[in-house]
C-alpha positions as CSV (number, residue, x, y, z in Angstrom):
1,X,5.7,38.9,-61.7
2,X,3.3,36.2,-60.6
3,X,1.5,34.0,-63.0
4,X,-1.6,31.9,-62.3
5,X,-1.3,28.1,-62.2
6,X,-4.3,27.9,-64.5
7,X,-3.0,30.0,-67.5
8,X,0.6,30.3,-68.2
9,X,0.0,32.0,-71.6
10,X,-1.3,35.2,-70.1
11,X,-4.9,34.6,-71.1
12,X,-7.7,35.8,-68.8
13,X,-8.3,33.6,-65.8
14,X,-12.0,33.8,-66.4
15,X,-11.6,31.9,-69.7
16,X,-9.2,29.3,-68.3
17,X,-10.2,25.7,-67.7
18,X,-9.3,24.3,-64.3
19,X,-8.0,20.8,-64.3
20,X,-8.3,18.3,-61.4
21,X,-4.6,18.5,-60.8
22,X,-4.6,22.3,-60.6
23,X,-7.5,22.2,-58.1
24,X,-5.8,19.6,-55.9
25,X,-2.6,21.7,-55.9
26,X,-4.5,24.9,-55.0
27,X,-6.5,23.1,-52.3
28,X,-3.4,21.6,-50.7
29,X,-1.6,25.0,-50.7
30,X,-4.8,26.6,-49.2
31,X,-5.0,24.0,-46.4
32,X,-1.3,24.2,-45.6
33,X,-1.4,28.0,-45.6
34,X,-4.6,27.9,-43.4
35,X,-2.8,25.6,-41.0
36,X,0.1,28.1,-40.8
37,X,-2.3,31.0,-40.2
38,X,-4.0,29.0,-37.4
39,X,-0.6,28.2,-35.8
40,X,0.5,31.8,-35.9
41,X,-2.9,32.9,-34.4
42,X,-2.4,30.3,-31.6
43,X,1.1,31.6,-30.9
44,X,0.2,35.2,-30.9
45,X,-3.2,35.0,-29.2
46,X,-3.5,32.8,-26.1
47,X,-7.3,33.3,-26.0
48,X,-7.8,31.7,-29.4
49,X,-10.4,29.0,-29.3
50,X,-10.4,25.6,-31.0
51,X,-13.4,26.8,-33.1
52,X,-11.5,29.8,-34.3
53,X,-8.4,27.8,-35.2
54,X,-10.4,25.2,-37.1
55,X,-12.1,28.0,-39.0
56,X,-8.8,29.5,-40.0
57,X,-7.6,26.1,-41.3
58,X,-10.7,25.6,-43.4
59,X,-11.5,29.1,-44.5
60,X,-8.9,29.5,-47.2
61,X,-9.9,26.4,-49.1
62,X,-13.6,27.3,-48.7
63,X,-13.1,30.7,-50.2
64,X,-10.9,29.1,-52.9
65,X,-13.7,26.7,-53.9
66,X,-16.2,29.5,-54.2
67,X,-13.9,31.5,-56.4
68,X,-13.2,28.5,-58.6
69,X,-16.9,27.7,-59.0
70,X,-17.5,31.2,-60.5
71,X,-14.5,30.5,-62.8
72,X,-12.2,33.1,-61.3
73,X,-14.5,36.1,-61.6
74,X,-13.6,38.0,-58.5
75,X,-16.7,40.3,-58.7
76,X,-19.1,37.4,-58.8
77,X,-17.1,35.5,-56.2
78,X,-17.1,38.3,-53.7
79,X,-20.9,38.7,-54.3
80,X,-21.4,35.0,-53.6
81,X,-19.3,35.2,-50.5
82,X,-21.3,38.2,-49.4
83,X,-24.4,36.1,-49.2
84,X,-22.9,34.3,-46.2
85,X,-23.1,37.6,-44.3
86,X,-26.9,36.9,-44.1
87,X,-26.0,34.2,-41.5
88,X,-26.0,35.6,-38.0
89,X,-23.1,33.9,-36.2
90,X,-23.9,33.6,-32.6
91,X,-20.4,34.1,-31.2
92,X,-18.6,36.6,-29.0
93,X,-17.0,39.6,-30.7
94,X,-13.5,39.0,-31.9
95,X,-10.3,40.7,-30.9
96,X,-8.3,42.7,-33.4
97,X,-5.8,39.8,-33.9
98,X,-8.6,37.4,-34.6
99,X,-10.2,39.6,-37.2
100,X,-6.8,40.1,-38.9
101,X,-6.3,36.3,-39.0
102,X,-9.7,35.8,-40.5
103,X,-9.1,38.4,-43.3
104,X,-5.6,36.9,-43.7
105,X,-7.2,33.4,-44.3
106,X,-9.7,34.9,-46.8
107,X,-6.9,36.6,-48.7
108,X,-5.1,33.3,-49.1
109,X,-8.3,31.7,-50.3
110,X,-8.7,34.4,-52.9
111,X,-5.1,34.0,-54.1
112,X,-5.3,30.2,-54.4
113,X,-8.8,30.4,-55.9
114,X,-7.5,32.5,-58.8
115,X,-4.4,30.4,-59.2
116,X,-1.9,32.7,-57.7
117,X,0.0,30.1,-55.7
118,X,3.1,32.2,-55.5
119,X,1.2,35.2,-54.1
120,X,-0.5,32.9,-51.5
121,X,2.9,31.4,-50.4
122,X,4.7,34.7,-50.2
123,X,1.8,36.4,-48.4
124,X,1.6,33.6,-45.9
125,X,5.3,33.6,-45.1
126,X,5.6,37.5,-45.0
127,X,2.5,38.2,-42.9
128,X,3.1,35.3,-40.5
129,X,6.7,36.5,-39.9
130,X,5.5,40.1,-39.3
131,X,2.8,38.9,-36.9
132,X,5.3,36.8,-34.9
133,X,7.8,39.7,-34.8
134,X,5.2,42.2,-33.6
135,X,4.0,39.7,-30.9
136,X,7.6,39.2,-29.7
137,X,8.3,43.0,-29.7
138,X,5.0,44.3,-28.4
139,X,3.6,41.4,-26.5
140,X,0.1,41.8,-25.0
141,X,1.1,44.7,-22.8
142,X,1.4,44.7,-19.0
143,X,-1.9,46.6,-18.4
144,X,-3.9,43.9,-20.3
145,X,-2.6,41.3,-17.9
146,X,-3.6,43.4,-14.9
147,X,-7.0,44.4,-16.2
148,X,-9.9,43.1,-14.0
149,X,-13.7,43.4,-13.8
150,X,-14.6,43.9,-10.2
151,X,-18.2,43.2,-8.9
152,X,-19.0,44.2,-5.4
153,X,-22.2,43.6,-3.5
154,X,-23.0,46.3,-0.9
155,X,-26.0,46.8,1.5
156,X,-28.6,49.4,0.4
157,X,-27.8,51.7,3.3
158,X,-24.1,52.1,2.3
159,X,-23.5,55.1,0.1
160,X,-21.3,53.7,-2.7
161,X,-20.2,57.2,-3.9
162,X,-16.5,57.3,-3.1
163,X,-16.6,54.5,-0.6
164,X,-13.8,52.6,-2.2
165,X,-11.8,55.5,-3.6
166,X,-8.9,55.2,-1.1
167,X,-8.5,51.5,-1.8
168,X,-8.6,52.1,-5.6
169,X,-5.9,54.7,-5.2
170,X,-3.8,52.3,-3.2
171,X,-4.1,49.2,-5.3
172,X,-5.1,50.2,-8.8
173,X,-3.7,52.3,-11.6
174,X,-7.2,53.1,-12.9
175,X,-10.7,52.3,-11.6
176,X,-14.0,53.2,-13.3
177,X,-17.5,52.6,-12.1
178,X,-19.2,50.9,-15.1
179,X,-22.6,49.9,-13.7
180,X,-24.8,50.1,-10.7
181,X,-27.5,47.4,-10.3
182,X,-30.1,46.7,-7.5
183,X,-30.5,43.1,-6.5
184,X,-32.2,40.9,-3.9
185,X,-35.5,42.8,-4.2
186,X,-33.6,46.2,-3.9
187,X,-32.0,45.4,-0.6
188,X,-28.5,45.2,-2.1
189,X,-26.5,47.1,-4.8
190,X,-24.2,45.4,-7.3
191,X,-21.3,47.7,-8.3
192,X,-19.3,46.8,-11.4
193,X,-15.9,48.4,-11.9
194,X,-13.3,48.2,-14.6
195,X,-9.9,48.3,-12.9
196,X,-6.2,47.9,-13.7
197,X,-4.2,46.6,-10.7
198,X,-0.8,48.0,-9.8
199,X,0.5,44.7,-8.4
200,X,-1.3,41.4,-9.2
201,X,0.3,39.8,-6.2
202,X,-1.7,42.1,-3.9
203,X,-5.0,41.1,-5.4
204,X,-6.1,39.1,-2.3
205,X,-5.1,41.9,0.0
206,X,-7.1,44.3,-2.1
207,X,-10.2,42.0,-1.9
208,X,-9.8,41.5,1.9
209,X,-9.9,45.3,2.4
210,X,-13.0,45.6,0.3
211,X,-14.7,42.9,2.4
212,X,-14.2,45.0,5.5
213,X,-16.1,47.8,3.7
214,X,-19.0,45.9,2.2
215,X,-19.9,43.7,5.2
216,X,-18.3,40.6,3.9
217,X,-20.8,40.3,1.1
218,X,-20.0,38.8,-2.3
219,X,-17.0,40.1,-4.3
220,X,-16.2,38.8,-7.8
221,X,-12.9,39.8,-9.4
222,X,-12.0,38.3,-12.8
223,X,-10.4,39.0,-16.2
224,X,-12.2,41.8,-18.1
225,X,-14.3,40.3,-20.8
226,X,-14.0,43.4,-23.0
227,X,-10.2,43.2,-22.9
228,X,-10.3,39.6,-24.2
229,X,-13.3,39.5,-26.5
230,X,-13.9,42.8,-28.1
231,X,-12.0,44.7,-30.8
């Protein structure tokens, strides 16, 4: 159904010569498709960073160039790209949507690198449309918007076992003690909870009641990093 831009006669892509015009056409398509992927990622993932979006724009054309340099041999191309896995990227773990977008961009690069412009265009349109539809239908979920990581400092003489259970039952759907840590030379405990609030508008009221229990020591309540960063 789809023919490569390099060889319209049906000959193997490995033996085809790539002209400057063909390379420019493939590169433009890859960049435009990459921009569309980045735009869709931005619309469906409000936590997407500028670094990720820039990567999504440039990744297809980068993969395309690697495939072209090995003259369309997918086996060799994938092996060469695998060498980049030796680089340890010092970044936070990605969400499921971010990983899908990265593989999406790589697939476009593979298609344009082997000359399948039609496949690249169709895949970009189809998958982008599906991602936008799923985002509109499913959204991010109410619980993800109400998820919090709660850190409470308590004095060492306060037994933390069950001390906040009644407040958690009143203000949260779910509360789980994730970590207990001593601080300030062992005179204080730091409790870390993963919680899902019942009503975000009562977050201050919830914190005020905790303050009455922990002697007005430090309380930190923020968005759960795991919910945002990890797959």
